[in-house]
Backbone as a printed PyTorch tensor [residue, N CA C, xyz], in Angstrom:
tensor([[[  64.8690,  -15.9360, -153.6150],
         [  64.6460,  -15.7060, -152.1920],
         [  64.9370,  -16.9700, -151.3950]],

        [[  64.3900,  -18.0980, -151.8840],
         [  64.5670,  -19.3640, -151.1900],
         [  66.0400,  -19.7780, -151.1750]],

        [[  66.7250,  -19.5740, -152.2880],
         [  68.1520,  -19.9130, -152.3780],
         [  68.9820,  -19.0470, -151.4370]],

        [[  68.6300,  -17.7930, -151.3440],
         [  69.3450,  -16.8810, -150.4500],
         [  69.1680,  -17.3120, -149.0000]],

        [[  67.9580,  -17.6820, -148.6460],
         [  67.6760,  -18.1430, -147.2890],
         [  68.4560,  -19.4120, -146.9740]],

        [[  68.4560,  -20.3610, -147.8900],
         [  69.1940,  -21.6140, -147.6890],
         [  70.6830,  -21.3430, -147.5850]],

        [[  71.2000,  -20.4720, -148.4460],
         [  72.6310,  -20.1350, -148.4050],
         [  72.9900,  -19.4690, -147.0810]],

        [[  72.1280,  -18.5810, -146.6090],
         [  72.3670,  -17.8910, -145.3330],
         [  72.3630,  -18.8780, -144.1710]],

        [[  71.3840,  -19.7750, -144.1420],
         [  71.3080,  -20.7750, -143.0740],
         [  72.5230,  -21.7000, -143.1040]],

        [[  72.9450,  -22.0920, -144.3050],
         [  74.1110,  -22.9530, -144.4380],
         [  75.3510,  -22.2610, -143.8840]],

        [[  75.5150,  -20.9950, -144.2030],
         [  76.6640,  -20.2300, -143.7030],
         [  76.6270,  -20.1020, -142.1840]],

        [[  75.4390,  -19.8830, -141.6390],
         [  75.3120,  -19.7660, -140.1840],
         [  75.6620,  -21.0780, -139.5030]],

        [[  75.1960,  -22.1850, -140.0490],
         [  75.5130,  -23.4940, -139.4750],
         [  77.0000,  -23.7810, -139.5710]],

        [[  77.6090,  -23.4450, -140.6940],
         [  79.0470,  -23.6610, -140.8630],
         [  79.8350,  -22.8130, -139.8680]],

        [[  79.4310,  -21.5670, -139.6810],
         [  80.1030,  -20.6950, -138.7240],
         [  79.9680,  -21.2350, -137.3070]],

        [[  78.7970,  -21.7530, -136.9690],
         [  78.5840,  -22.3190, -135.6350],
         [  79.4470,  -23.5540, -135.4330]],

        [[  79.5790,  -24.3710, -136.4720],
         [  80.3960,  -25.5810, -136.3680],
         [  81.8620,  -25.2320, -136.1710]],

        [[  82.3290,  -24.1930, -136.8210],
         [  83.7230,  -23.7790, -136.6810],
         [  83.9480,  -23.1280, -135.3260]],

        [[  82.9910,  -22.3580, -134.8590],
         [  83.1300,  -21.6340, -133.5970],
         [  83.1770,  -22.5640, -132.3990]],

        [[  82.4930,  -23.6910, -132.4390],
         [  82.4580,  -24.6290, -131.3170],
         [  82.8170,  -26.0190, -131.8280]],

        [[  84.1150,  -26.3410, -131.8740],
         [  84.5170,  -27.6480, -132.3870],
         [  83.9920,  -28.7760, -131.5210]],

        [[  83.7770,  -29.9650, -132.1110],
         [  83.2410,  -31.0880, -131.3430],
         [  84.1680,  -31.4630, -130.1990]],

        [[  83.5550,  -31.8770, -129.0970],
         [  84.3350,  -32.3070, -127.9460],
         [  84.6970,  -31.1760, -127.0050]],

        [[  84.5120,  -29.9530, -127.4100],
         [  84.8250,  -28.8010, -126.5670],
         [  83.5350,  -28.1090, -126.1740]],

        [[  83.4660,  -27.7120, -124.9320],
         [  82.2790,  -26.9980, -124.4690],
         [  82.5610,  -25.5090, -124.4970]],

        [[  81.5850,  -24.7730, -124.9510],
         [  81.6940,  -23.3250, -124.9170],
         [  81.6790,  -22.8740, -123.4630]],

        [[  82.3020,  -21.7610, -123.1930],
         [  82.3480,  -21.2270, -121.8390],
         [  80.9330,  -21.0050, -121.3360]],

        [[  80.6080,  -21.5310, -120.1770],
         [  79.2880,  -21.3480, -119.5910],
         [  78.2810,  -22.4010, -119.9840]],

        [[  78.6020,  -23.2370, -120.9610],
         [  77.6260,  -24.2340, -121.3980],
         [  77.3120,  -25.2100, -120.2710]],

        [[  78.3340,  -25.6250, -119.5300],
         [  78.1180,  -26.5350, -118.4110],
         [  77.2150,  -25.8780, -117.3790]],

        [[  77.4480,  -24.6000, -117.1200],
         [  76.6100,  -23.8760, -116.1710],
         [  75.1740,  -23.7630, -116.6470]],

        [[  75.0040,  -23.5820, -117.9590],
         [  73.6590,  -23.5110, -118.5170],
         [  72.9310,  -24.8320, -118.3330]],

        [[  73.6520,  -25.9380, -118.5620],
         [  73.0320,  -27.2520, -118.3800],
         [  72.6770,  -27.4780, -116.9180]],

        [[  73.5440,  -27.0450, -116.0180],
         [  73.2730,  -27.2100, -114.5870],
         [  72.0400,  -26.4030, -114.1840]],

        [[  71.9120,  -25.1980, -114.7220],
         [  70.7470,  -24.3750, -114.4160],
         [  69.4690,  -25.0210, -114.9520]],

        [[  69.5590,  -25.5820, -116.1490],
         [  68.3870,  -26.2560, -116.7340],
         [  68.0080,  -27.4700, -115.9060]],

        [[  69.0120,  -28.2270, -115.4640],
         [  68.7650,  -29.4100, -114.6410],
         [  68.1160,  -28.9930, -113.3160]],

        [[  68.6210,  -27.9120, -112.7360],
         [  68.0850,  -27.4160, -111.4710],
         [  66.6330,  -26.9720, -111.6440]],

        [[  66.3320,  -26.2940, -112.7370],
         [  64.9610,  -25.8490, -112.9940],
         [  64.0350,  -27.0410, -113.2100]],

        [[  64.5230,  -28.0590, -113.9330],
         [  63.7170,  -29.2660, -114.1710],
         [  63.4310,  -29.9760, -112.8560]],

        [[  64.4470,  -30.0780, -112.0080],
         [  64.2600,  -30.7290, -110.7120],
         [  63.2560,  -29.9590, -109.8570]],

        [[  63.3700,  -28.6340, -109.8600],
         [  62.4370,  -27.8050, -109.0890],
         [  61.0070,  -28.0140, -109.5840]],

        [[  60.8680,  -28.1760, -110.8880],
         [  59.5460,  -28.4000, -111.4630],
         [  59.0240,  -29.7920, -111.0950]],

        [[  59.8730,  -30.8020, -111.2170],
         [  59.4600,  -32.1770, -110.9060],
         [  59.0460,  -32.2950, -109.4400]],

        [[  59.8480,  -31.7000, -108.5600],
         [  59.5780,  -31.8000, -107.1240],
         [  58.5340,  -30.7980, -106.6580]],

        [[  58.1530,  -29.8690, -107.5270],
         [  57.1830,  -28.8330, -107.1850],
         [  57.6520,  -28.0590, -105.9540]],

        [[  58.8650,  -27.5170, -106.0500],
         [  59.4540,  -26.7830, -104.9290],
         [  58.8030,  -25.4110, -104.7580]],

        [[  58.6760,  -24.9970, -103.5230],
         [  58.1900,  -23.6470, -103.2400],
         [  59.3290,  -22.6730, -103.5380]],

        [[  59.0160,  -21.3980, -103.5680],
         [  60.0520,  -20.3950, -103.8420],
         [  61.1140,  -20.4040, -102.7320]],

        [[  60.6830,  -20.5970, -101.4960],
         [  61.6390,  -20.6570, -100.3770],
         [  62.5700,  -21.8670, -100.5380]],

        [[  62.0060,  -22.9960, -100.9570],
         [  62.8200,  -24.1880, -101.1790],
         [  63.7960,  -23.9680, -102.3340]],

        [[  63.3340,  -23.3110, -103.3920],
         [  64.2200,  -23.0290, -104.5330],
         [  65.4000,  -22.1720, -104.1010]],

        [[  65.1250,  -21.1800, -103.2770],
         [  66.1940,  -20.3090, -102.7790],
         [  67.1770,  -21.1110, -101.9300]],

        [[  66.6660,  -21.9880, -101.0830],
         [  67.5310,  -22.8210, -100.2410],
         [  68.3540,  -23.7880, -101.0830]],

        [[  67.7570,  -24.3410, -102.1270],
         [  68.4830,  -25.2660, -103.0100],
         [  69.5910,  -24.5180, -103.7360]],

        [[  69.3070,  -23.2900, -104.1820],
         [  70.3500,  -22.4850, -104.8400],
         [  71.5210,  -22.2590, -103.8920]],

        [[  71.2130,  -21.9490, -102.6370],
         [  72.2720,  -21.7330, -101.6460],
         [  73.0670,  -23.0200, -101.4190]],

        [[  72.3710,  -24.1530, -101.3490],
         [  73.0590,  -25.4370, -101.1880],
         [  73.9740,  -25.7250, -102.3750]],

        [[  73.4960,  -25.4410, -103.5750],
         [  74.3040,  -25.6750, -104.7800],
         [  75.5390,  -24.7790, -104.7900]],

        [[  75.3840,  -23.5440, -104.3630],
         [  76.5400,  -22.6350, -104.2950],
         [  77.5600,  -23.1330, -103.2750]],

        [[  77.0720,  -23.6390, -102.1470],
         [  77.9710,  -24.2010, -101.1420],
         [  78.6910,  -25.4100, -101.7040]],

        [[  77.9620,  -26.2710, -102.3820],
         [  78.5710,  -27.4500, -103.0010],
         [  79.6210,  -27.0330, -104.0200]],

        [[  79.2770,  -26.0540, -104.8380],
         [  80.2060,  -25.5800, -105.8680],
         [  81.4850,  -25.0310, -105.2320]],

        [[  81.3550,  -24.2380, -104.1780],
         [  82.5430,  -23.6620, -103.5330],
         [  83.3720,  -24.7310, -102.8330]],

        [[  82.7350,  -25.8090, -102.4000],
         [  83.4560,  -26.9220, -101.7800],
         [  84.1670,  -27.7550, -102.8380]],

        [[  83.5070,  -27.9610, -103.9650],
         [  84.0380,  -28.8380, -105.0070],
         [  85.1250,  -28.1790, -105.8510]],

        [[  85.0600,  -26.8700, -106.0540],
         [  85.9940,  -26.2060, -106.9620],
         [  87.4600,  -26.4410, -106.5970]],

        [[  87.8610,  -26.2750, -105.3310],
         [  89.2680,  -26.5460, -104.9970],
         [  89.6350,  -28.0240, -105.2120]],

        [[  88.6830,  -28.9160, -104.9730],
         [  88.9330,  -30.3390, -105.1940],
         [  89.1380,  -30.6280, -106.6780]],

        [[  88.3350,  -29.9840, -107.5050],
         [  88.4600,  -30.1590, -108.9530],
         [  89.8220,  -29.6630, -109.4220]],

        [[  90.2260,  -28.5110, -108.9340],
         [  91.5260,  -27.9550, -109.3250],
         [  92.6690,  -28.8580, -108.8560]],

        [[  92.5400,  -29.3970, -107.6530],
         [  93.5750,  -30.3030, -107.1340],
         [  93.6370,  -31.5780, -107.9700]],

        [[  92.4700,  -32.1030, -108.3420],
         [  92.4420,  -33.3140, -109.1560],
         [  93.0970,  -33.0630, -110.5100]],

        [[  92.8250,  -31.9190, -111.0960],
         [  93.4160,  -31.5550, -112.3840],
         [  94.9450,  -31.4910, -112.2600]],

        [[  95.4250,  -30.8670, -111.1950],
         [  96.8750,  -30.7720, -110.9780],
         [  97.4730,  -32.1570, -110.7310]],

        [[  96.7730,  -32.9810, -109.9520],
         [  97.2580,  -34.3350, -109.6760],
         [  97.3450,  -35.1730, -110.9470]],

        [[  96.3480,  -35.0280, -111.8080],
         [  96.3610,  -35.8070, -113.0570],
         [  97.5580,  -35.4330, -113.9190]],

        [[  97.8400,  -34.1340, -114.0160],
         [  98.9930,  -33.6920, -114.8030],
         [ 100.2900,  -34.2030, -114.1800]],

        [[ 100.3960,  -34.1140, -112.8570],
         [ 101.5990,  -34.5850, -112.1760],
         [ 101.7280,  -36.1030, -112.2880]],

        [[ 100.6130,  -36.8240, -112.2310],
         [ 100.6330,  -38.2780, -112.3620],
         [ 101.1170,  -38.6780, -113.7530]],

        [[ 100.6330,  -37.9850, -114.7530],
         [ 101.0730,  -38.2720, -116.1240],
         [ 102.5780,  -38.0350, -116.2560]],

        [[ 103.0510,  -36.9270, -115.6850],
         [ 104.4830,  -36.6140, -115.7440],
         [ 105.3000,  -37.6740, -115.0030]],

        [[ 104.8160,  -38.1130, -113.8380],
         [ 105.5270,  -39.1270, -113.0570],
         [ 105.5630,  -40.4540, -113.8090]],

        [[ 104.4690,  -40.8100, -114.4350],
         [ 104.4360,  -42.0520, -115.2130],
         [ 105.3640,  -41.9690, -116.4190]],

        [[ 105.3470,  -40.8220, -117.0920],
         [ 106.2310,  -40.6370, -118.2380],
         [ 107.7000,  -40.6940, -117.8300]],

        [[ 108.0020,  -40.2020, -116.6200],
         [ 109.3730,  -40.2040, -116.1180],
         [ 109.7580,  -41.5480, -115.4910]],

        [[ 108.7900,  -42.4240, -115.2980],
         [ 109.0700,  -43.7250, -114.6950],
         [ 109.2300,  -43.6660, -113.1840]],

        [[ 108.7060,  -42.6210, -112.5570],
         [ 108.8100,  -42.4540, -111.1030],
         [ 107.6100,  -43.1350, -110.4390]],

        [[ 107.7710,  -44.4150, -110.1260],
         [ 106.6770,  -45.2140, -109.5790],
         [ 106.2450,  -44.7290, -108.1970]],

        [[ 107.1980,  -44.2980, -107.3770],
         [ 106.8640,  -43.8460, -106.0260],
         [ 105.9700,  -42.6090, -106.0760]],

        [[ 106.3520,  -41.6440, -106.9120],
         [ 105.5540,  -40.4130, -107.0440],
         [ 104.1820,  -40.7280, -107.6450]],

        [[ 104.1600,  -41.6220, -108.6340],
         [ 102.8910,  -42.0130, -109.2530],
         [ 101.9790,  -42.6640, -108.2210]],

        [[ 102.5360,  -43.4870, -107.3620],
         [ 101.7560,  -44.1290, -106.3070],
         [ 101.1750,  -43.1150, -105.3320]],

        [[ 102.0000,  -42.1430, -104.9370],
         [ 101.5310,  -41.0860, -104.0300],
         [ 100.3700,  -40.3180, -104.6600]],

        [[ 100.5220,  -39.9850, -105.9370],
         [  99.4800,  -39.2150, -106.6230],
         [  98.2080,  -40.0470, -106.8210]],

        [[  98.3590,  -41.3300, -107.0880],
         [  97.1870,  -42.2020, -107.2180],
         [  96.4380,  -42.2520, -105.8960]],

        [[  97.1630,  -42.3350, -104.7980],
         [  96.5400,  -42.3180, -103.4740],
         [  95.8490,  -40.9850, -103.2020]],

        [[  96.5060,  -39.8900, -103.5850],
         [  95.9130,  -38.5590, -103.4030],
         [  94.6110,  -38.4550, -104.2020]],

        [[  94.6080,  -38.9960, -105.4190],
         [  93.3880,  -38.9710, -106.2340],
         [  92.2840,  -39.8070, -105.5990]],

        [[  92.6580,  -40.9340, -105.0080],
         [  91.6720,  -41.7660, -104.3070],
         [  91.0490,  -40.9780, -103.1510]],

        [[  91.8880,  -40.2760, -102.3900],
         [  91.3850,  -39.4720, -101.2720],
         [  90.4810,  -38.3420, -101.7650]],

        [[  90.8380,  -37.7580, -102.9200],
         [  89.9800,  -36.7170, -103.4920],
         [  88.6200,  -37.2710, -103.8760]],

        [[  88.5970,  -38.4810, -104.4490],
         [  87.3080,  -39.1060, -104.7930],
         [  86.4430,  -39.2590, -103.5530]],

        [[  87.0610,  -39.6480, -102.4380],
         [  86.3070,  -39.7790, -101.1870],
         [  85.7600,  -38.4290, -100.7270]],

        [[  86.5440,  -37.3650, -100.9180],
         [  86.0780,  -36.0280, -100.5470],
         [  84.9270,  -35.5770, -101.4500]],

        [[  85.0380,  -35.8810, -102.7600],
         [  83.9480,  -35.5680, -103.6840],
         [  82.6660,  -36.2660, -103.2150]],

        [[  82.7960,  -37.5430, -102.9050],
         [  81.6430,  -38.3370, -102.4890],
         [  81.0310,  -37.7780, -101.2040]],

        [[  81.8790,  -37.4260, -100.2390],
         [  81.3880,  -36.8830,  -98.9700],
         [  80.6660,  -35.5450,  -99.1880]],

        [[  81.2080,  -34.7070, -100.0550],
         [  80.5690,  -33.4150, -100.3440],
         [  79.2040,  -33.6230, -100.9870]],

        [[  79.1500,  -34.5510, -101.9270],
         [  77.8880,  -34.8280, -102.6240],
         [  76.8460,  -35.3980, -101.6440]],

        [[  77.2860,  -36.3180, -100.7810],
         [  76.3690,  -36.9000,  -99.8030],
         [  75.8620,  -35.8480,  -98.8240]],

        [[  76.7320,  -34.9340,  -98.4230],
         [  76.3350,  -33.8520,  -97.5260],
         [  75.2780,  -32.9700,  -98.1990]],

        [[  75.4990,  -32.6780,  -99.4940],
         [  74.5300,  -31.8890, -100.2480],
         [  73.1860,  -32.5990, -100.2940]],

        [[  73.2040,  -33.8960, -100.6120],
         [  71.9510,  -34.6420, -100.7430],
         [  71.2280,  -34.7670,  -99.4000]],

        [[  71.9620,  -34.9020,  -98.3150],
         [  71.3500,  -34.9570,  -96.9820],
         [  70.6770,  -33.6220,  -96.6590]],

        [[  71.3790,  -32.5280,  -96.9680],
         [  70.8120,  -31.1970,  -96.7210],
         [  69.5930,  -30.9510,  -97.6030]],

        [[  69.6630,  -31.4140,  -98.8430],
         [  68.5240,  -31.2670,  -99.7520],
         [  67.3200,  -32.0420,  -99.2280]],

        [[  67.5420,  -33.2700,  -98.8050],
         [  66.4460,  -34.1050,  -98.3040],
         [  65.7780,  -33.4580,  -97.0880]],

        [[  66.5610,  -32.7540,  -96.2730],
         [  66.0050,  -32.0980,  -95.0870],
         [  65.0400,  -30.9680,  -95.4620]],

        [[  65.1900,  -30.4120,  -96.6670],
         [  64.3170,  -29.3230,  -97.1150],
         [  62.9820,  -29.8130,  -97.6710]],

        [[  62.9280,  -31.0930,  -98.0470],
         [  61.7810,  -31.6100,  -98.7900],
         [  60.6780,  -32.1680,  -97.8890]],

        [[  59.4530,  -32.1150,  -98.4110],
         [  58.3300,  -32.7670,  -97.7440],
         [  58.4130,  -34.2720,  -98.0460]],

        [[  57.5830,  -35.0640,  -97.3990],
         [  57.5900,  -36.5160,  -97.6140],
         [  57.2840,  -36.8550,  -99.0760]],

        [[  56.3100,  -36.1650,  -99.6650],
         [  55.9530,  -36.4060, -101.0700],
         [  57.1120,  -36.0420, -102.0000]],

        [[  57.7510,  -34.9100, -101.7200],
         [  58.8900,  -34.4880, -102.5280],
         [  60.0710,  -35.4600, -102.3870]],

        [[  60.2700,  -35.9800, -101.1710],
         [  61.3500,  -36.9590, -100.9620],
         [  61.1130,  -38.2200, -101.7940]],

        [[  59.8610,  -38.6420, -101.8710],
         [  59.5330,  -39.8290, -102.6700],
         [  59.8450,  -39.5720, -104.1410]],

        [[  59.4860,  -38.3920, -104.6240],
         [  59.7910,  -38.0360, -106.0120],
         [  61.3040,  -37.9630, -106.2220]],

        [[  62.0120,  -37.3750, -105.2490],
         [  63.4740,  -37.2460, -105.3240],
         [  64.1310,  -38.6240, -105.4110]],

        [[  63.6560,  -39.5580, -104.6140],
         [  64.2060,  -40.9170, -104.6500],
         [  63.9840,  -41.5550, -106.0170]],

        [[  62.8200,  -41.3300, -106.5960],
         [  62.5340,  -41.8610, -107.9320],
         [  63.4940,  -41.2640, -108.9600]],

        [[  63.7140,  -39.9600, -108.8800],
         [  64.6410,  -39.2830, -109.7980],
         [  66.0470,  -39.8480, -109.6320]],

        [[  66.4850,  -40.0430, -108.3940],
         [  67.8270,  -40.5850, -108.1370],
         [  67.9720,  -42.0020, -108.6870]],

        [[  66.9420,  -42.8240, -108.4800],
         [  66.9870,  -44.2000, -108.9990],
         [  67.0750,  -44.2080, -110.5190]],

        [[  66.3050,  -43.3330, -111.1590],
         [  66.3520,  -43.2610, -112.6210],
         [  67.7350,  -42.8120, -113.0880]],

        [[  68.3280,  -41.8480, -112.3790],
         [  69.6610,  -41.3550, -112.7270],
         [  70.6940,  -42.4660, -112.5700]],

        [[  70.5740,  -43.2390, -111.4990],
         [  71.5090,  -44.3500, -111.2810],
         [  71.3530,  -45.4220, -112.3500]],

        [[  70.1220,  -45.7180, -112.7300],
         [  69.8860,  -46.7170, -113.7710],
         [  70.4680,  -46.2430, -115.0990]],

        [[  70.3060,  -44.9700, -115.3950],
         [  70.8500,  -44.4060, -116.6260],
         [  72.3740,  -44.4860, -116.6030]],

        [[  72.9680,  -44.2470, -115.4540],
         [  74.4230,  -44.3480, -115.3100],
         [  74.9110,  -45.7680, -115.4940]],

        [[  74.1660,  -46.7420, -114.9880],
         [  74.5530,  -48.1490, -115.1510],
         [  74.5030,  -48.5550, -116.6110]],

        [[  73.4930,  -48.0840, -117.3190],
         [  73.3850,  -48.4080, -118.7470],
         [  74.5710,  -47.8460, -119.5060]],

        [[  74.9830,  -46.6520, -119.1510],
         [  76.0830,  -45.9970, -119.8210],
         [  77.3910,  -46.7680, -119.6250]],

        [[  77.5740,  -47.3410, -118.4350],
         [  78.8210,  -48.0320, -118.1370],
         [  78.8700,  -49.4350, -118.7250]],

        [[  77.7410,  -49.9770, -119.1150],
         [  77.7170,  -51.3300, -119.6930],
         [  78.2100,  -51.3490, -121.1270]],

        [[  78.1570,  -50.2430, -121.7990],
         [  78.5250,  -50.2050, -123.2190],
         [  79.9320,  -50.5750, -123.4700]]])
């Protein structure tokens, strides 16, 4: 019985490893993580149901704003690689500038989201939000030092 159980578990783990190779995300996994992060934030900030609904709407607005930018960045990266491979410095320069402008748009969208989020929060929740942001920034700095 014990051997059968171990053999079954081993087969299941092997199948899972083959189904989701390292470095690749399963479809929806990013969305699942975002939902978990959103739920954790709602819990940390102790958001009311009305605030949770407003935050969901803000996130959807952010997502709809960011999606075309993400697609454009993806296209620019492919075109930049092709231009570099072809030795077309002028085109590569144009695309590098376009990517810089996209980064500014990403930043502006994110800042707009955070400003709108802050407007929904009470003073106590804003203090907690600032603490969460500082911790996130510190974690990001540690990651970049490696």
